[in-house]
N, C-alpha and C positions, 0 to 999 in steps of 0.2 A: 649542457648542463641538467643534471637531474631536476625531476617535478618533486620528486618526495626526498629529501634530506636523510642522509645515512640516520637510524635508529628511531627514527616516528614511527609510530607504533600506532598511531589514528586515535580516536576517541575510544576509550577506555570499555570494556564489555562491561556490560552488567551478571552479576555473578547468582542474579534472580531466575528462576525456570521461567518459560515463557508460560503464562497464564491468559485466560479467555478474558476479555475487555471487562472490568468490575469486581473481578475476580480476588480473592485473597487466601495463602495459605494457611493451612494447619495440618499440625500433625496429628490431632485429635479425629477420631470418626463420631462427628455429633447427632444426634438422635431424634430424628424428626421423621413421626408419625402424624396421617388424617385422622388417628381413632386408637383405641386398645389393640396391645398387641395381642392376637390370635395363640392360644396353643393348638397345635396340629400335632398328633401324636402319628408318627412315620407308618404303622400298622393301614391306620386308615385316609393316610396324605396320599392323593393322586395326583396328574396333572394330565389337560386333557385339552387336545384342539380339536374344537369345531368347524368345518367347515361351512361353507354360505349356504350349502346344500342341507345340511345338517347331521352329514357324516363325522362321526367321532373317532378319534384317534389318542388313545388312552395309556400313559405307563402309572403304574407301581411305584414306591419309593426305591424297592428292589429291583423292578426293570430301568428305573432311572440310572440307577449305581453301576448296574451293570451293562451298559452303555459306552461309548468311548468320550474319554474324560479327558479335558484341556485345562490348561493352568494359565489363562492370560494375565498378562501384565500390567495394568491399566491409568490412566488417569480419574478422577471422578471429580464432577461439577454440580453442587450444588445450586440451586436460584435462588437461596438466604446465599449467596457469595462465597461461598467456603469450596473452595480446590484442596482435593489429596492425591497426592503423585505418586505414581509408582506401587499398587494398589496391587496385590496379586491375591486370586480368586481358584476354588477351581469349580469348573462344573462342565455341563454336555451342551455343546454348541445346538444355537437352534439351526441350524444349518443340518445338525443328523436328524434331532426332532420334523425335522419338515419335510426332509426325502423321503420321497413317494407318497405325501399326499397331494392330491388331487386338488386345487383349487384355478380357481383365474380370480382371486381375490385382491385388490392392492390396497388392505389396511388389515388393522387388526386391532380387537379390546384387549388387554388382557386383564384378566378376572382377581382377583386376591381374596381368600381367606377374610374375610372381616368385612369384605364388601366393595374392599377399593377398585375403582378403573383406571386404566389410562388408555389413551388411544395412539399408534403406530404406523407410518406407512409399512407394508410388508419390506419390502425393500430392506429397511432399515434394521431387517434380523437375519439378514442374509448375509453372506459373503464374510462370513468370521467377524460379525462386528457384534454378534449379541450371545448371550448363554441363559441357562437357567442354571444359576449358583449355589452351592450348598457349604462351601469353604470358603474363610477368608484369613490370608496370613496362615495359613496352615492350621488353624482350627475349625470347628465346627459353628456354621455361621449364625451366629446370637439371635434369638428370638426379637430382640430391636432393633436387629436388623435387618431383619427380613426371612431369619431361620425358619422351619428350616430348607426355605430355598426361596430364593429370592430374582427376580429378573435381571439382566444383567446389561444394560444398553450404555454401556461410557460414553458415547460420541454424542450424545444427547444429557439434557438436563436430571439430575437422577430421579426428581420426582416421574420421570419415563421407565426408572430402573423397577420396578413393581416390588413392596417387597409379599413375603406370604404367597408371591403366585399359584395359581390352582390352573391354570388355564390360557390360552387364547381363543377368540372367536373371529374365524376371520370373516371378513364383508368386505362387499363391493365400492360402499359408497362409506366414507369417513365418520364416524360420529364421535361427537367431544363424551371425556372420562371425567373421573370427579372432580379434578382440578381445573380440568380443562372449561368444565362447566361454569365454575367457579369465576372466570376471567385470565387462566392461564395460557399460555400458547397452545398453537394446535401441533407445534412441530418441535419446540424447544431445545433450537441450536446453539450452547452454549458461545461461541466464535461470532455470531450474529447477535448474544444479546436479545436472543428471541424468549424473555422471562413471558410477558404478557400480552392478548392480545392486541394486534396493532405496531409490535416491535419487528 
C-alpha cells in the first residue's frame, strides 16, 4: 500500500519570494538619507582606502572607471522593512580595490561625502560580496540613491551600503558609525533581524 495516494501534491507552495523576517516586498526604491544629498563633481571625486598605519590608496573617478567592472544582480533590504529583489548594479568589486592593500585590520569604517559613516567587518567586503557601485538598472546612479557612487553590501541591511562613499578607513578594533552610535546594530544581518543593539 502506498503511503502517498496518486495525485497528492502536498501543501501548495507560496508564490511569494523568500524575504528576511519582518520585511515586505516593494517595487519602488524608497529614498532614505541621514542628511542632505551632497553634490560631488566627478573631476574632484576620489575614493581613498586608508590603512591602520596611515598608508593611502587613491582612485580618481577616471581611474575607478578604468578598473574591471562587475554587474551584480542582488536583493537589497532596508532596516525600515522594505526589500527590493533582483536589482542590477554596476561597479568595482572591493576585492579589486583591496588587492595589494597591506593591512592587518579586521574592521572598516566607510566614510561618505556629507559626513555619514558606517562600520563593517573587513571580511564582509571580500569574497565578491561588496562593490563601489556607480550604475543602477543601466543608468547612472542618481544622487538621491548615493550617486555618483555608493558602497553596495547587499547581504547586510542597506544602511551599511553607504551612499556617496568617498573612502574606507581600515581599523584593528571596531568602532560605531553614524546609525550604530544612535542604537542600530553593529552588524545588521537582515536574516537575523539585527536592526538594533541587542537584536
